[in-house]
N, C-alpha and C positions, 0 to 999 in steps of 0.2 A: 739803616741809613737814610738820615734825611737828606735831601736833594742838597741842601748848602753845605753839608758835612765836608770837610777838607779831607781829599782822599790822595794818597801817593802810590803811584802805579810804578813801581822799579822795574825795569827792561820794559817801558812801554813801546820801543820800536822793534821789539822782537815779534817773533808771530805770535806768540800767547799775548804779551804785554798789550801789542795793538789791537788784538781782539777784544781784551778787557777794556781798553780804552772807547773802543767803538761801541761796545754795550753799554758802557754808564754814558756816555754823550746821548745814546739812544734813550736811554731811562732817565734823561733830563738833569743829570747830576753836573754840576757847571762850577766846581771848586776842584780842579783836578791839579795836582804839583806833578809835574812831568820833568825829568832832568836826563839829558842825555849822557853818556860813560864819558864824555870829553868833558862835560859840564860837572859831573860828580862821578868820579872813581868809586865804586862801591868796595873794592878791596883797601881803600885809604880809611882807617878808623877813625882817624882826627877828622878829616872830612865829612864822614857820614854822620858822626856826632854831631859836628857842627851845624851841618844841614837840618838833622831832626830838632836841636834845640832852638834854631830859629824858626823854621816851617811847622813843627807839633802836628804833622798830619793825625788825624783821628783813626783814620781807616788806611792799611797797608796791605797792597797786593804784591807779594814778594814773587815776580816772574822773573826777575834777572839770574841769569846763570851764563857758563861757559857750556856749550853745548855743541853736540856732533854725533856722528854715526858710528858703525864699527871701526873703522879705520882710524877716524879723529880720536878716538875714545882709548884705542889702543897704542897710538903712536906717542899723544901728548897726555900719558898717563900724569905725570906729576902736576901740571898744569891744570887738568881737571880736578885734581884733588885740591889742590893748593888754592886755586882762585875761586872754586865753590865752597869753600869752606871759609874763607874770608869775607865774601860777599854774605853769605848769609849769617854769618857770626855777627858782623857790622850791623846788619838791619835788624836782625831780631832783638840784639841786646839795646841798640839805640831807640828802637819801637817802644821796649820796656821802659827805659831811662827817661824817656820824653812823655811819657803816662800816656802812649795811645791807647783807644777804645778796643781796637780789634787788628789782629793781622792774621793775612792768609798764607801760608808758606806752600807753594807749590813743588813738588817732587816728580817723581817717573816712576813707571812699573817697573824699571831695571833694579829697584831695591830689593825685590824678591828673590830668594834661592832658586838657582839655574834648573832644579828639579823639583821646583815645589809643587805640590797638587794641583791640578788645573779643574775649573778656572782658580785666579788667584785670588785667595779671601785675606782680609786685613790682617788676619791673626796668624798669616804664615811668615810675617816678618820675622827675619833673624832664627829661622829654623834651620838652615842650611847652607852650604856654599853657594858664593855669587857666581854669575858669568864673570870668566877672567876677563874679557876683553874690555868691559865696560865698568869693572869693581872700583877703581878709583872713584868715578862718577856717582856710582850706587852707594858707596861709603860715605861720599859727604852728604848726600840725600838723606842716608838714614842718619846721619848726625843733625841733620835740620828738623826731622821729625822729632828726634829725642830732645833736641833744643825746646823747641815749642812745648812740647809736653814737659819738660824740668822749669820752663818759665811758668808753666801753668799752675805746677805742682807747689813750687817755692813760692812765687809772688803773686799769684791768682791772676794772671794775664790770659786774657781771652785770645789766646794764639791756636789757630787752628791750621790744620795740613790737608791739602787734597793729592792724592797721588794720580795723575793722568794716565791713560793707555798713550800708544803711538799716536803721535799729532801730526795734522799738515793743515794746509790752507793759505789763505793770503800772506804774504810777506816770510813765506818760507823761505829756507836757505837751500839754494840751488848750486851752491860749490860743490864739484865732486869731489873735493879733497877731505871735506869734512862735513857732508849733508848726510840726512837721513835717507832710509831706503826709497820712500815714495816719491820725494822731489828729486832725488838723483836718477830715478827711472824716466820721470817725465823730461828731464833735460837729455838723457842719452838717446831716448826714442825719438826725441822731437829733432836731435842733431844728426840721427841717422836717417831719418826720414829727407831733411834738408840735403844730405850729402849723397843720397841714395845708395847708402850701405848695406850690403847683403844681410847681415847680422849684428846684433848686439850683445856683447858678451855681459853675462851677471853674474856675482859671486855666489857660491854654494851649490846646492843640490835645488834649490826651490821649493823644499818640501817644509819646510817651519812656518809655522801658523803665526799670522799676526794680526792683531786687533787695531783698527784705525779710526780716531776720532777727530772730526773736523774742530779748528781752533775756535770758530763761533760757537761750536756746541758745549765747548771747556769752557769759554768766555761765560756761557748763560748758565752754566753748572757752578762757575765760581761766583756769580752774582746772587745765585740762589743759596748759597752754602754760608755766603756773607751775610744775607738776610735773615738765614734759618737754622742755622747751624752752630752751636754754642758749648758742645760737648768736649771730653777729651777724647783721642782717638781719631786718626786720621781716616778719609773717605776716599776709597777707589772711584775715579771718574773715567766710565769708558760705555761701550755700546752693548756690551755684553755677547759680541759675536766675533767670531774670527774668519780670515781667509789664509791659503795658503800663500805664499810669496810668488809661486808659478802663477796663480790665479790672479794675484794682484798685477802682476807683468803682463799678462795678456789683456786684462781691462784697461789698463794705462796704453799699451799697444794700440788696442782697438780706438781709443778715444783722440790718442795723437794722431793715428791714420797711419802709423807705419807699418808696412806689407812684408817687412824682412823676418827674418828667424832668430831666435833667442838661442844662445850658446850658453849652457851652465857650466861655468869653471869650479868643479869640485874641489880643486887644490885648495880653495879659497873656503874661509869658515862661514858656517851658517850662523853661528850665534846661537842663542837661547831656542831650543827645540819649538816650544809655544810659549806666548806670554797672553793668555787670556783672563781678563779682570774677572772676579765676582763683583758685579755691582748691584747685589741685591739690598745692601745698605744703603745707597743712594737712592734706588729705586722707592725702598721703603719710607726716605724721607719726603718723595712727590716729584722726583726729576727723572726724566728721561730724554734721552739725545732725538733730535729732530732730523738732521743732515743724513741722508744715505751716502753710502760710500762712492758710487758710481757719480751721483750729481754732485758731490764733494769735490771729486777729481775733476770733472768737467770745469768746475769755477776756478779750482785751483791752477789747472793747464792753462786757463786765460788769464791769470795773474801772472804765470810764468812769461806768457808771449808779451806781456806789456813790460818784463822787466828782462827781458831774455840779452838786451845790450849791455846790460850790466855785467852779465856772465859770460861774455864773449872771449874766447881764448885768443 
């Protein structure tokens, strides 16, 4: 990508999109196209086609999506499937129609079967049943991967897909109704500390294993792949190591400075037992993560402290 190339970041206000935005600005790119959801509803096919016809971006980072944790995924099943299909279908098709040079579609590790062999290899896609709690979101993301592959096969589009593991970092969502596990824990422990509560309740047994990648590392990987990867087949993006939810909770409790107990509500679901990404393909291309989990959580906690008024109950 040349520094003057016109680049559209779909979802630039979200955690991932804002990280990609920061990365591109840092690297000296100055022709960025940014639209908020109120300015451009990506679910509206006509509006999206008109936008692409007018702007004709050369490169597209498709980071816009309706996202959430186990609770939100399970409650808003129709919305997660419907909205994400509309968003990605409209952007991918319009990118093709407007003659875009390259597009990157961002998916999720939830695309893999619930009981797929660990670590999760790219060739495990569609080899088994999905985790029921986030199946609609996963199906939408699988459709996005296949759409990029189909447009490459039929039209010769240089559309690639990257599948990040669990993410965290600045501009994360700390709303307890629809956030992911790590930011939800940050908020819960912080509020328990402020209110001197004797204990914090967390869902499940604490035994599932999860891998966490800082959003700035993902942005760095996306930038790397956009510059260097032009092949069919999606790429896992992760750190190649995982921790138990129990260990994560204890780490966050220590960082926040909360001294109470953790009560595990085993009546609530654990979700997928383990989700560790096989990142050998990405490592073979020459990219590895830089931000370790404890360091990343400390920075993210400071981000939460700056935004906590927004999340006041």
